[in-house]
N, C-alpha and C positions, 0 to 999 in steps of 0.2 A: 206456767207449770214447772219450769225445772227447779222452780224457787220452791215450789209445795214439794217436789218429790226430795229437795236436799234437807226439807226440814222435818220432812216425815224420816229421814235416814237418820238424822242428829237425834230427833225423838227416841227412835229405836235404837239406839246404841247407849243412850242415858237411862231408859227404863227396862234393861235387859241384861241379863248374863249371859255368856258364853253357851252355857248348858242349856238355858232358858230358850235361846233362838234357834241351837243346832238340834238339840234332841227333843227338848219340850218337857212340859212337866206330866207328862202322861205316857203309857207305856202299854203296849198290845200284848196279853196274855192268852196263852190257849190252857183251858181247864175241860179233862178228859175223863170219862168213865169208860171201862171195859163194858160194863152193863147200861147199854143203852136206852133203858127205862128210868134211869136214875136220877133225880132230879138235883139238878148243881145249883148251889147258894153260896153266893159272894156276901161276906159278912154279914150273913142273916137274912139277906135277901134274894128270891127265887130269880136266877137267872138263864134258865133254861134246862133241857134235857140231853144226856148223853155226852155230846161234846159242844164246847161254845169256844168263842173267842171273843174279848171284851178290852177296853179300853180302861185301864185305870190310873189312879192318879198316883206318882209314885211315890208323895211324901207319906203316904199312908200303908201301915200293915194292913196284909189283908188275910181272911180267912176262908178258904174255901171246902164245901161241906156237900159230900153225897149223901143223899137220902133216898130211901125205898122202903114202903110198907111193908113190914115181916122182916126187916134189915136191920142191922146194926149202921147207925152213920158213922163214918170217917171224914175225918178232917184234916188239914193242913194247912200251915200258914206259910204266908209269902215271907222272902227272906230280901235283903238289899244289899247292895255294895254302892261302893264312891264311885261317882261318873265322873271319868279323869279328865272328860272335856272341861269340867267346873276349873282345870290349874289354867287354861287358857285365860281367864280374869286377871290373872297376874301382869301379863303382857300388855293390857291395856290400862292405860295411865290412872281412870279411878277405879278399877277391879275392885281393890280393895276396901273400898269405899260403898260402891255402887252394885257392882255386879255380884261380888260374893253373896251379900244378903240376899240378893233377888234370886240365885240360884238357890241358896238352903232355905227360904222363904216359900219358894213355888215347888220346891222339891226336885228340881231339875238337877240338882247336885246328886241325886242317887239314881239307880237301878234298880228294878225288880229283879231279884235272880231266884230261883231260873223263870227260865220265859214261859215253860211247858208243866204243867202239872197233872197228875193223874190220881183222882180218888174214885173209890170203887166201895160200894158198901157191900160190908159182909154179911153173907145170906145165910142159913143154915140148909 
């Protein structure tokens, strides 16, 4: 059994970067609207009404839109920032060859900023 655990540990080391292991490739984001009846869209897909919390891939940019009949739609785009945990890859022997490409390819090298968005349709 210990042999299997050791093999699993070694496998994880060689197929993951530090940021991918520690913070993952998705992030939990809150999207709120002051108007509880507003429909919230993320990247064009309906995700809920009023206020929602979703996990989104870090490697993509996202558009948050609030819509309500008779009102003007309002959209905001997500931002991103570098995930400093990625720099831990430097201290790992194969970090530059293995871990950096994994962290950047999976999106774990980035954070979605900010974590909370407010979008409210403009009603006359």
